[in-house]
N, CA, C and O atoms as a GROMACS GRO file, in nm:
protein
  464
    1MET      N    1 -11.807  -8.484   6.065
    1MET     CA    2 -11.906  -8.523   6.163
    1MET      C    3 -11.836  -8.544   6.297
    1MET      O    4 -11.734  -8.612   6.304
    2ALA      N    5 -11.890  -8.486   6.400
    2ALA     CA    6 -11.828  -8.496   6.533
    2ALA      C    7 -11.863  -8.628   6.597
    2ALA      O    8 -11.975  -8.678   6.582
    3LYS      N    9 -11.766  -8.684   6.669
    3LYS     CA   10 -11.792  -8.810   6.739
    3LYS      C   11 -11.862  -8.780   6.870
    3LYS      O   12 -11.835  -8.680   6.936
    4LYS      N   13 -11.952  -8.870   6.908
    4LYS     CA   14 -12.019  -8.857   7.036
    4LYS      C   15 -11.935  -8.925   7.143
    4LYS      O   16 -11.871  -9.027   7.119
    5ASN      N   17 -11.936  -8.867   7.260
    5ASN     CA   18 -11.861  -8.923   7.371
    5ASN      C   19 -11.945  -9.034   7.434
    5ASN      O   20 -12.050  -9.008   7.493
    6LYS      N   21 -11.898  -9.158   7.421
    6LYS     CA   22 -11.972  -9.271   7.474
    6LYS      C   23 -11.937  -9.299   7.620
    6LYS      O   24 -12.002  -9.382   7.683
    7ASN      N   25 -11.837  -9.233   7.673
    7ASN     CA   26 -11.791  -9.258   7.810
    7ASN      C   27 -11.849  -9.154   7.906
    7ASN      O   28 -11.773  -9.087   7.975
    8LYS      N   29 -11.981  -9.140   7.911
    8LYS     CA   30 -12.045  -9.045   8.002
    8LYS      C   31 -12.053  -9.106   8.141
    8LYS      O   32 -12.064  -9.228   8.156
    9ALA      N   33 -12.046  -9.022   8.239
    9ALA     CA   34 -12.059  -9.069   8.377
    9ALA      C   35 -12.204  -9.112   8.400
    9ALA      O   36 -12.296  -9.056   8.340
   10VAL      N   37 -12.222  -9.210   8.485
   10VAL     CA   38 -12.355  -9.265   8.510
   10VAL      C   39 -12.446  -9.162   8.576
   10VAL      O   40 -12.564  -9.155   8.542
   11ASN      N   41 -12.396  -9.082   8.667
   11ASN     CA   42 -12.478  -8.986   8.740
   11ASN      C   43 -12.479  -8.847   8.677
   11ASN      O   44 -12.523  -8.752   8.740
   12GLU      N   45 -12.432  -8.835   8.556
   12GLU     CA   46 -12.427  -8.706   8.489
   12GLU      C   47 -12.569  -8.663   8.452
   12GLU      O   48 -12.642  -8.742   8.391
   13PRO      N   49 -12.610  -8.541   8.486
   13PRO     CA   50 -12.748  -8.499   8.456
   13PRO      C   51 -12.765  -8.472   8.307
   13PRO      O   52 -12.671  -8.433   8.238
   14LEU      N   53 -12.887  -8.495   8.259
   14LEU     CA   54 -12.919  -8.465   8.120
   14LEU      C   55 -12.946  -8.316   8.108
   14LEU      O   56 -13.010  -8.256   8.194
   15VAL      N   57 -12.897  -8.255   8.002
   15VAL     CA   58 -12.910  -8.112   7.983
   15VAL      C   59 -12.990  -8.088   7.856
   15VAL      O   60 -12.962  -8.147   7.752
   16SER      N   61 -13.090  -8.002   7.865
   16SER     CA   62 -13.171  -7.968   7.750
   16SER      C   63 -13.115  -7.845   7.682
   16SER      O   64 -13.057  -7.758   7.747
   17ASN      N   65 -13.131  -7.836   7.552
   17ASN     CA   66 -13.085  -7.721   7.477
   17ASN      C   67 -13.193  -7.614   7.463
   17ASN      O   68 -13.171  -7.513   7.397
   18ALA      N   69 -13.309  -7.636   7.525
   18ALA     CA   70 -13.420  -7.542   7.513
   18ALA      C   71 -13.389  -7.415   7.592
   18ALA      O   72 -13.353  -7.424   7.709
   19PRO      N   73 -13.404  -7.297   7.530
   19PRO     CA   74 -13.376  -7.173   7.602
   19PRO      C   75 -13.490  -7.141   7.698
   19PRO      O   76 -13.606  -7.131   7.657
   20LEU      N   77 -13.458  -7.124   7.826
   20LEU     CA   78 -13.556  -7.089   7.927
   20LEU      C   79 -13.532  -6.949   7.981
   20LEU      O   80 -13.595  -6.911   8.080
   21MET      N   81 -13.445  -6.871   7.919
   21MET     CA   82 -13.413  -6.738   7.970
   21MET      C   83 -13.536  -6.647   7.967
   21MET      O   84 -13.558  -6.571   8.061
   22ASP      N   85 -13.614  -6.653   7.860
   22ASP     CA   86 -13.728  -6.563   7.844
   22ASP      C   87 -13.858  -6.623   7.894
   22ASP      O   88 -13.963  -6.560   7.882
   23ALA      N   89 -13.854  -6.742   7.949
   23ALA     CA   90 -13.976  -6.808   7.993
   23ALA      C   91 -14.027  -6.742   8.120
   23ALA      O   92 -13.952  -6.723   8.216
   24ASP      N   93 -14.156  -6.706   8.119
   24ASP     CA   94 -14.218  -6.646   8.237
   24ASP      C   95 -14.314  -6.751   8.294
   24ASP      O   96 -14.418  -6.778   8.235
   25LEU      N   97 -14.278  -6.807   8.406
   25LEU     CA   98 -14.354  -6.916   8.464
   25LEU      C   99 -14.431  -6.872   8.588
   25LEU      O  100 -14.461  -6.953   8.675
   26SER      N  101 -14.465  -6.744   8.597
   26SER     CA  102 -14.535  -6.694   8.714
   26SER      C  103 -14.683  -6.728   8.706
   26SER      O  104 -14.736  -6.755   8.599
   27ALA      N  105 -14.748  -6.727   8.822
   27ALA     CA  106 -14.891  -6.758   8.829
   27ALA      C  107 -14.974  -6.650   8.763
   27ALA      O  108 -15.078  -6.679   8.705
   28GLU      N  109 -14.929  -6.524   8.769
   28GLU     CA  110 -15.003  -6.413   8.708
   28GLU      C  111 -15.008  -6.429   8.556
   28GLU      O  112 -15.112  -6.408   8.495
   29THR      N  113 -14.897  -6.467   8.497
   29THR     CA  114 -14.892  -6.486   8.352
   29THR      C  115 -14.983  -6.602   8.311
   29THR      O  116 -15.055  -6.592   8.211
   30ALA      N  117 -14.979  -6.710   8.388
   30ALA     CA  118 -15.064  -6.825   8.356
   30ALA      C  119 -15.210  -6.787   8.365
   30ALA      O  120 -15.290  -6.830   8.282
   31SER      N  121 -15.248  -6.707   8.466
   31SER     CA  122 -15.387  -6.663   8.482
   31SER      C  123 -15.428  -6.574   8.366
   31SER      O  124 -15.540  -6.586   8.316
   32ALA      N  125 -15.339  -6.483   8.323
   32ALA     CA  126 -15.370  -6.394   8.211
   32ALA      C  127 -15.387  -6.475   8.082
   32ALA      O  128 -15.476  -6.445   8.001
   33GLN      N  129 -15.303  -6.576   8.063
   33GLN     CA  130 -15.315  -6.660   7.943
   33GLN      C  131 -15.445  -6.737   7.945
   33GLN      O  132 -15.508  -6.756   7.841
   34LYS      N  133 -15.488  -6.783   8.062
   34LYS     CA  134 -15.613  -6.858   8.075
   34LYS      C  135 -15.732  -6.769   8.041
   34LYS      O  136 -15.824  -6.812   7.972
   35ASN      N  137 -15.730  -6.642   8.089
   35ASN     CA  138 -15.838  -6.549   8.059
   35ASN      C  139 -15.844  -6.518   7.910
   35ASN      O  140 -15.952  -6.507   7.853
   36THR      N  141 -15.727  -6.503   7.847
   36THR     CA  142 -15.722  -6.478   7.703
   36THR      C  143 -15.781  -6.596   7.627
   36THR      O  144 -15.853  -6.578   7.529
   37TYR      N  145 -15.749  -6.717   7.672
   37TYR     CA  146 -15.803  -6.836   7.607
   37TYR      C  147 -15.954  -6.839   7.618
   37TYR      O  148 -16.023  -6.873   7.522
   38LYS      N  149 -16.008  -6.803   7.736
   38LYS     CA  150 -16.154  -6.804   7.754
   38LYS      C  151 -16.220  -6.703   7.661
   38LYS      O  152 -16.324  -6.732   7.602
   39LYS      N  153 -16.159  -6.583   7.647
   39LYS     CA  154 -16.217  -6.481   7.558
   39LYS      C  155 -16.215  -6.529   7.413
   39LYS      O  156 -16.313  -6.512   7.340
   40ASN      N  157 -16.104  -6.589   7.371
   40ASN     CA  158 -16.096  -6.639   7.234
   40ASN      C  159 -16.193  -6.753   7.212
   40ASN      O  160 -16.253  -6.764   7.104
   41ASN      N  161 -16.211  -6.837   7.311
   41ASN     CA  162 -16.302  -6.950   7.299
   41ASN      C  163 -16.446  -6.900   7.287
   41ASN      O  164 -16.524  -6.956   7.211
   42LYS      N  165 -16.482  -6.793   7.362
   42LYS     CA  166 -16.616  -6.737   7.352
   42LYS      C  167 -16.638  -6.678   7.213
   42LYS      O  168 -16.746  -6.693   7.156
   43ALA      N  169 -16.537  -6.612   7.159
   43ALA     CA  170 -16.548  -6.555   7.025
   43ALA      C  171 -16.569  -6.664   6.922
   43ALA      O  172 -16.648  -6.647   6.829
   44ASN      N  173 -16.500  -6.778   6.937
   44ASN     CA  174 -16.517  -6.889   6.844
   44ASN      C  175 -16.655  -6.950   6.858
   44ASN      O  176 -16.714  -6.992   6.758
   45ASN      N  177 -16.708  -6.956   6.980
   45ASN     CA  178 -16.843  -7.011   7.000
   45ASN      C  179 -16.947  -6.922   6.934
   45ASN      O  180 -17.046  -6.973   6.880
   46ASN      N  181 -16.928  -6.789   6.937
   46ASN     CA  182 -17.022  -6.699   6.871
   46ASN      C  183 -17.019  -6.719   6.720
   46ASN      O  184 -17.123  -6.711   6.654
   47LYS      N  185 -16.902  -6.745   6.664
   47LYS     CA  186 -16.892  -6.771   6.521
   47LYS      C  187 -16.964  -6.901   6.486
   47LYS      O  188 -17.028  -6.910   6.381
   48ASN      N  189 -16.953  -7.003   6.573
   48ASN     CA  190 -17.018  -7.131   6.546
   48ASN      C  191 -17.169  -7.120   6.559
   48ASN      O  192 -17.242  -7.199   6.499
   49ALA      N  193 -17.218  -7.023   6.635
   49ALA     CA  194 -17.362  -7.006   6.652
   49ALA      C  195 -17.426  -6.961   6.522
   49ALA      O  196 -17.545  -6.984   6.501
   50GLN      N  197 -17.351  -6.896   6.435
   50GLN     CA  198 -17.404  -6.846   6.309
   50GLN      C  199 -17.361  -6.937   6.194
   50GLN      O  200 -17.308  -6.890   6.093
   51LYS      N  201 -17.384  -7.067   6.209
   51LYS     CA  202 -17.346  -7.163   6.104
   51LYS      C  203 -17.434  -7.146   5.982
   51LYS      O  204 -17.549  -7.103   5.993
   52PRO      N  205 -17.380  -7.179   5.864
   52PRO     CA  206 -17.464  -7.177   5.744
   52PRO      C  207 -17.569  -7.286   5.752
   52PRO      O  208 -17.559  -7.379   5.831
   53LYS      N  209 -17.670  -7.272   5.668
   53LYS     CA  210 -17.779  -7.371   5.668
   53LYS      C  211 -17.730  -7.506   5.619
   53LYS      O  212 -17.622  -7.516   5.560
   54LEU      N  213 -17.809  -7.610   5.643
   54LEU     CA  214 -17.771  -7.747   5.611
   54LEU      C  215 -17.741  -7.764   5.463
   54LEU      O  216 -17.642  -7.827   5.426
   55GLY      N  217 -17.825  -7.709   5.378
   55GLY     CA  218 -17.804  -7.722   5.233
   55GLY      C  219 -17.673  -7.662   5.188
   55GLY      O  220 -17.603  -7.718   5.104
   56ALA      N  221 -17.638  -7.547   5.244
   56ALA     CA  222 -17.513  -7.481   5.208
   56ALA      C  223 -17.393  -7.562   5.256
   56ALA      O  224 -17.292  -7.571   5.186
   57ARG      N  225 -17.404  -7.621   5.376
   57ARG     CA  226 -17.294  -7.703   5.427
   57ARG      C  227 -17.275  -7.828   5.342
   57ARG      O  228 -17.162  -7.868   5.314
   58ILE      N  229 -17.386  -7.891   5.301
   58ILE     CA  230 -17.376  -8.011   5.216
   58ILE      C  231 -17.316  -7.975   5.081
   58ILE      O  232 -17.231  -8.048   5.029
   59LYS      N  233 -17.359  -7.864   5.025
   59LYS     CA  234 -17.306  -7.819   4.896
   59LYS      C  235 -17.156  -7.794   4.905
   59LYS      O  236 -17.080  -7.834   4.816
   60ARG      N  237 -17.113  -7.728   5.014
   60ARG     CA  238 -16.970  -7.700   5.032
   60ARG      C  239 -16.890  -7.830   5.050
   60ARG      O  240 -16.778  -7.842   5.001
   61ALA      N  241 -16.950  -7.926   5.122
   61ALA     CA  242 -16.880  -8.053   5.144
   61ALA      C  243 -16.857  -8.126   5.011
   61ALA      O  244 -16.748  -8.178   4.988
   62PHE      N  245 -16.959  -8.130   4.925
   62PHE     CA  246 -16.944  -8.196   4.796
   62PHE      C  247 -16.845  -8.121   4.707
   62PHE      O  248 -16.768  -8.183   4.634
   63LYS      N  249 -16.848  -7.988   4.713
   63LYS     CA  250 -16.755  -7.909   4.633
   63LYS      C  251 -16.611  -7.938   4.675
   63LYS      O  252 -16.524  -7.954   4.590
   64GLU      N  253 -16.585  -7.943   4.807
   64GLU     CA  254 -16.453  -7.975   4.856
   64GLU      C  255 -16.411  -8.117   4.821
   64GLU      O  256 -16.295  -8.143   4.789
   65MET      N  257 -16.509  -8.210   4.826
   65MET     CA  258 -16.478  -8.349   4.793
   65MET      C  259 -16.434  -8.361   4.647
   65MET      O  260 -16.335  -8.428   4.617
   66PHE      N  261 -16.507  -8.297   4.557
   66PHE     CA  262 -16.470  -8.306   4.416
   66PHE      C  263 -16.337  -8.236   4.388
   66PHE      O  264 -16.260  -8.282   4.303
   67SER      N  265 -16.308  -8.126   4.458
   67SER     CA  266 -16.180  -8.060   4.436
   67SER      C  267 -16.065  -8.147   4.485
   67SER      O  268 -15.957  -8.147   4.424
   68GLU      N  269 -16.086  -8.222   4.594
   68GLU     CA  270 -15.983  -8.316   4.642
   68GLU      C  271 -15.966  -8.433   4.546
   68GLU      O  272 -15.855  -8.479   4.525
   69LEU      N  273 -16.075  -8.481   4.489
   69LEU     CA  274 -16.066  -8.593   4.395
   69LEU      C  275 -15.992  -8.553   4.267
   69LEU      O  276 -15.931  -8.638   4.203
   70LYS      N  277 -15.996  -8.427   4.231
   70LYS     CA  278 -15.921  -8.381   4.115
   70LYS      C  279 -15.771  -8.384   4.141
   70LYS      O  280 -15.692  -8.395   4.047
   71LYS      N  281 -15.730  -8.373   4.268
   71LYS     CA  282 -15.589  -8.372   4.304
   71LYS      C  283 -15.529  -8.512   4.310
   71LYS      O  284 -15.406  -8.526   4.313
   72VAL      N  285 -15.613  -8.615   4.312
   72VAL     CA  286 -15.565  -8.752   4.325
   72VAL      C  287 -15.494  -8.794   4.197
   72VAL      O  288 -15.540  -8.763   4.087
   73SER      N  289 -15.381  -8.863   4.211
   73SER     CA  290 -15.315  -8.914   4.092
   73SER      C  291 -15.367  -9.058   4.070
   73SER      O  292 -15.328  -9.151   4.141
   74TRP      N  293 -15.453  -9.072   3.974
   74TRP     CA  294 -15.518  -9.200   3.947
   74TRP      C  295 -15.424  -9.290   3.868
   74TRP      O  296 -15.351  -9.241   3.781
   75PRO      N  297 -15.424  -9.422   3.895
   75PRO     CA  298 -15.336  -9.513   3.820
   75PRO      C  299 -15.389  -9.533   3.678
   75PRO      O  300 -15.508  -9.516   3.651
   76THR      N  301 -15.298  -9.570   3.589
   76THR     CA  302 -15.339  -9.597   3.451
   76THR      C  303 -15.411  -9.732   3.446
   76THR      O  304 -15.407  -9.810   3.541
   77ALA      N  305 -15.476  -9.757   3.334
   77ALA     CA  306 -15.549  -9.882   3.317
   77ALA      C  307 -15.452 -10.001   3.321
   77ALA      O  308 -15.484 -10.106   3.378
   78LYS      N  309 -15.334  -9.985   3.262
   78LYS     CA  310 -15.235 -10.092   3.260
   78LYS      C  311 -15.188 -10.126   3.402
   78LYS      O  312 -15.177 -10.243   3.438
   79LYS      N  313 -15.161 -10.022   3.480
   79LYS     CA  314 -15.116 -10.043   3.617
   79LYS      C  315 -15.228 -10.107   3.702
   79LYS      O  316 -15.202 -10.195   3.784
   80THR      N  317 -15.350 -10.062   3.682
   80THR     CA  318 -15.464 -10.119   3.755
   80THR      C  319 -15.480 -10.266   3.722
   80THR      O  320 -15.504 -10.348   3.811
   81LEU      N  321 -15.466 -10.301   3.595
   81LEU     CA  322 -15.478 -10.441   3.554
   81LEU      C  323 -15.367 -10.526   3.614
   81LEU      O  324 -15.391 -10.640   3.656
   82SER      N  325 -15.245 -10.473   3.618
   82SER     CA  326 -15.135 -10.551   3.676
   82SER      C  327 -15.154 -10.569   3.826
   82SER      O  328 -15.127 -10.677   3.879
   83MET      N  329 -15.201 -10.466   3.896
   83MET     CA  330 -15.228 -10.479   4.040
   83MET      C  331 -15.341 -10.579   4.065
   83MET      O  332 -15.336 -10.655   4.161
   84PHE      N  333 -15.443 -10.578   3.979
   84PHE     CA  334 -15.553 -10.673   3.990
   84PHE      C  335 -15.502 -10.816   3.971
   84PHE      O  336 -15.546 -10.907   4.041
   85GLY      N  337 -15.409 -10.836   3.878
   85GLY     CA  338 -15.350 -10.968   3.856
   85GLY      C  339 -15.272 -11.015   3.978
   85GLY      O  340 -15.278 -11.132   4.014
   86ILE      N  341 -15.199 -10.923   4.041
   86ILE     CA  342 -15.124 -10.958   4.162
   86ILE      C  343 -15.219 -11.000   4.273
   86ILE      O  344 -15.194 -11.098   4.343
   87VAL      N  345 -15.327 -10.926   4.289
   87VAL     CA  346 -15.426 -10.959   4.392
   87VAL      C  347 -15.485 -11.097   4.367
   87VAL      O  348 -15.499 -11.177   4.459
   88LEU      N  349 -15.521 -11.126   4.241
   88LEU     CA  350 -15.577 -11.258   4.208
   88LEU      C  351 -15.476 -11.369   4.235
   88LEU      O  352 -15.514 -11.475   4.285
   89ALA      N  353 -15.349 -11.347   4.203
   89ALA     CA  354 -15.246 -11.449   4.227
   89ALA      C  355 -15.230 -11.477   4.376
   89ALA      O  356 -15.218 -11.592   4.416
   90VAL      N  357 -15.228 -11.373   4.458
   90VAL     CA  358 -15.214 -11.391   4.603
   90VAL      C  359 -15.335 -11.462   4.660
   90VAL      O  360 -15.321 -11.552   4.744
   91VAL      N  361 -15.454 -11.424   4.615
   91VAL     CA  362 -15.577 -11.490   4.663
   91VAL      C  363 -15.576 -11.637   4.623
   91VAL      O  364 -15.611 -11.722   4.705
   92PHE      N  365 -15.537 -11.668   4.500
   92PHE     CA  366 -15.533 -11.807   4.455
   92PHE      C  367 -15.430 -11.887   4.535
   92PHE      O  368 -15.455 -12.002   4.572
   93PHE      N  369 -15.313 -11.826   4.562
   93PHE     CA  370 -15.209 -11.892   4.641
   93PHE      C  371 -15.262 -11.932   4.778
   93PHE      O  372 -15.246 -12.046   4.822
   94PHE      N  373 -15.325 -11.836   4.847
   94PHE     CA  374 -15.376 -11.867   4.980
   94PHE      C  375 -15.496 -11.961   4.975
   94PHE      O  376 -15.518 -12.036   5.069
   95LEU      N  377 -15.572 -11.958   4.867
   95LEU     CA  378 -15.682 -12.053   4.849
   95LEU      C  379 -15.628 -12.195   4.844
   95LEU      O  380 -15.684 -12.285   4.907
   96VAL      N  381 -15.520 -12.216   4.770
   96VAL     CA  382 -15.458 -12.349   4.760
   96VAL      C  383 -15.402 -12.392   4.896
   96VAL      O  384 -15.424 -12.506   4.938
   97ILE      N  385 -15.332 -12.303   4.965
   97ILE     CA  386 -15.273 -12.337   5.094
   97ILE      C  387 -15.381 -12.373   5.197
   97ILE      O  388 -15.371 -12.475   5.264
   98ILE      N  389 -15.483 -12.291   5.208
   98ILE     CA  390 -15.589 -12.316   5.306
   98ILE      C  391 -15.669 -12.440   5.270
   98ILE      O  392 -15.708 -12.516   5.358
   99SER      N  393 -15.695 -12.461   5.141
   99SER     CA  394 -15.769 -12.580   5.099
   99SER      C  395 -15.689 -12.707   5.131
   99SER      O  396 -15.746 -12.806   5.177
  100ALA      N  397 -15.558 -12.705   5.106
  100ALA     CA  398 -15.474 -12.821   5.137
  100ALA      C  399 -15.473 -12.848   5.288
  100ALA      O  400 -15.481 -12.963   5.330
  101PHE      N  401 -15.463 -12.744   5.367
  101PHE     CA  402 -15.466 -12.758   5.513
  101PHE      C  403 -15.600 -12.815   5.558
  101PHE      O  404 -15.604 -12.904   5.642
  102ASP      N  405 -15.708 -12.763   5.503
  102ASP     CA  406 -15.843 -12.811   5.538
  102ASP      C  407 -15.860 -12.958   5.499
  102ASP      O  408 -15.914 -13.036   5.576
  103TYR      N  409 -15.813 -12.994   5.380
  103TYR     CA  410 -15.823 -13.133   5.334
  103TYR      C  411 -15.744 -13.225   5.426
  103TYR      O  412 -15.790 -13.335   5.459
  104GLY      N  413 -15.625 -13.182   5.468
  104GLY     CA  414 -15.543 -13.262   5.558
  104GLY      C  415 -15.611 -13.281   5.694
  104GLY      O  416 -15.607 -13.391   5.749
  105ILE      N  417 -15.672 -13.178   5.747
  105ILE     CA  418 -15.743 -13.188   5.875
  105ILE      C  419 -15.861 -13.284   5.863
  105ILE      O  420 -15.885 -13.365   5.953
  106ILE      N  421 -15.935 -13.275   5.753
  106ILE     CA  422 -16.050 -13.365   5.732
  106ILE      C  423 -16.004 -13.510   5.727
  106ILE      O  424 -16.064 -13.596   5.790
  107LYS      N  425 -15.897 -13.537   5.652
  107LYS     CA  426 -15.847 -13.674   5.642
  107LYS      C  427 -15.796 -13.724   5.778
  107LYS      O  428 -15.815 -13.840   5.811
  108LEU      N  429 -15.731 -13.638   5.855
  108LEU     CA  430 -15.683 -13.675   5.988
  108LEU      C  431 -15.800 -13.710   6.081
  108LEU      O  432 -15.793 -13.808   6.155
  109ILE      N  433 -15.906 -13.632   6.076
  109ILE     CA  434 -16.024 -13.658   6.159
  109ILE      C  435 -16.090 -13.788   6.116
  109ILE      O  436 -16.132 -13.867   6.201
  110GLU      N  437 -16.100 -13.812   5.984
  110GLU     CA  438 -16.158 -13.938   5.934
  110GLU      C  439 -16.075 -14.059   5.981
  110GLU      O  440 -16.130 -14.163   6.019
  111LEU      N  441 -15.944 -14.044   5.978
  111LEU     CA  442 -15.855 -14.152   6.021
  111LEU      C  443 -15.874 -14.181   6.170
  111LEU      O  444 -15.879 -14.297   6.211
  112LEU      N  445 -15.884 -14.075   6.250
  112LEU     CA  446 -15.907 -14.092   6.393
  112LEU      C  447 -16.044 -14.153   6.422
  112LEU      O  448 -16.056 -14.235   6.513
  113MET      N  449 -16.146 -14.114   6.347
  113MET     CA  450 -16.282 -14.168   6.368
  113MET      C  451 -16.288 -14.315   6.329
  113MET      O  452 -16.356 -14.393   6.396
  114ASN      N  453 -16.218 -14.354   6.223
  114ASN     CA  454 -16.221 -14.495   6.178
  114ASN      C  455 -16.141 -14.584   6.272
  114ASN      O  456 -16.171 -14.702   6.285
  115SER      N  457 -16.039 -14.530   6.338
  115SER     CA  458 -15.959 -14.612   6.430
  115SER      C  459 -16.030 -14.636   6.562
  115SER      O  460 -15.997 -14.731   6.632
  116ILE      N  461 -16.126 -14.553   6.596
  116ILE     CA  462 -16.199 -14.570   6.723
  116ILE      C  463 -16.309 -14.665   6.707
  116ILE      O  464 -16.382 -14.693   6.802
   0.00000   0.00000   0.00000
């Protein structure tokens, strides 16, 4: 592995490794690319104008959804039960913490009210 030189001069310019030899940055090329984009965009709009009917689109959406659900790796029952136990333990832990905090605040307020 090659070492990097950490002693660079402060005013040294940054150099990119991107090849710009073949880059054509003329206005004519940019205009031609813009016209090509407009033609392609019009062609795509014509394709969108001939959309399938609503029923066919809904049917395709459900078909794709079920095919994606088949690819999901579902957890086993044992793993699901263990994850459920972890969730219950965390919820119970925070229930105890928040309840203790709430009880302490109530007692503090009662103490302040009785002293006044």
